[in-house]
C-alpha positions as CSV (number, residue, x, y, z in Angstrom):
1,M,-23.1,40.4,56.2
2,G,-23.1,43.9,57.6
3,A,-20.5,45.2,55.2
4,D,-20.7,48.5,53.4
5,P,-21.6,47.3,49.8
6,R,-19.4,50.1,48.3
7,S,-16.3,49.3,50.2
8,G,-16.7,45.8,51.7
9,R,-15.7,47.1,55.1
10,P,-17.8,46.4,58.2
11,A,-20.6,49.0,58.7
12,V,-19.9,51.5,61.4
13,V,-22.6,53.4,63.3
14,A,-21.8,56.1,65.8
15,G,-18.2,54.9,66.0
16,R,-19.1,51.3,66.8
17,A,-18.9,48.3,64.4
18,I,-22.1,46.5,63.9
19,R,-23.4,43.6,61.8
20,L,-26.8,43.8,60.2
21,D,-28.4,40.6,59.3
22,V,-31.7,40.4,57.2
23,Y,-34.0,37.4,57.4
24,E,-37.1,36.8,55.3
25,A,-40.3,36.7,57.4
26,G,-42.9,34.1,56.5
27,S,-46.6,34.9,56.4
28,G,-47.9,35.6,59.9
29,E,-44.5,35.2,61.7
30,Q,-44.1,37.6,64.6
31,T,-40.7,36.5,65.8
32,L,-37.5,35.3,64.1
33,P,-37.5,31.4,64.2
34,E,-34.3,29.9,65.7
35,G,-31.8,28.7,63.2
36,R,-33.1,30.7,60.2
37,T,-30.3,31.6,57.7
38,P,-29.9,35.3,56.9
39,L,-30.4,36.6,53.3
40,A,-27.3,37.0,51.2
41,L,-26.2,40.6,50.4
42,T,-25.7,40.9,46.6
43,D,-24.3,43.8,44.5
44,G,-27.9,45.0,44.2
45,G,-28.7,44.8,47.9
46,Y,-31.2,42.3,49.3
47,Q,-33.6,40.6,46.9
48,L,-37.1,40.2,48.2
49,A,-40.2,39.2,46.2
50,Y,-43.9,40.1,46.5
51,R,-46.3,37.1,46.9
52,T,-49.8,36.6,45.9
53,S,-52.6,35.6,48.2
54,G,-55.7,34.9,46.2
55,S,-56.1,38.0,44.0
56,S,-54.0,40.3,46.3
57,W,-50.3,41.0,46.4
58,V,-48.5,40.6,49.7
59,N,-45.5,42.8,50.6
60,P,-42.3,41.1,51.5
61,A,-41.4,41.2,55.2
62,V,-38.2,40.9,57.0
63,F,-36.7,40.4,60.5
64,L,-33.5,42.5,61.2
65,T,-30.8,41.8,63.8
66,L,-28.0,44.2,64.8
67,T,-25.0,42.7,66.5
68,N,-22.3,44.7,68.2
69,T,-19.0,43.3,66.8
70,T,-16.5,45.6,68.6
71,I,-13.5,43.9,70.2
72,G,-14.1,43.1,73.9
73,H,-17.9,43.4,73.6
74,S,-20.1,40.5,74.5
75,G,-21.9,40.5,71.1
76,S,-25.3,41.5,72.2
77,R,-28.1,41.4,69.6
78,C,-31.1,43.6,69.0
79,S,-33.8,42.4,66.7
80,T,-36.9,44.0,65.1
């Protein structure tokens, strides 16, 4: 996870290596549940599906985490 899909190298933001993990969010979830597995990055990106609720379509939703992976860093995470 967190690799540039074109090169396979770790993503770099402002000179710092980070890992981006994407997690599917369930209906009504406000925070990322402990132990949830991140979605797999495919050649086409992340695959998410719309759902139906009665006669309405519901947008897919995700949680994102960014992890600093630079050497000597404590590995802090930021999630949205």
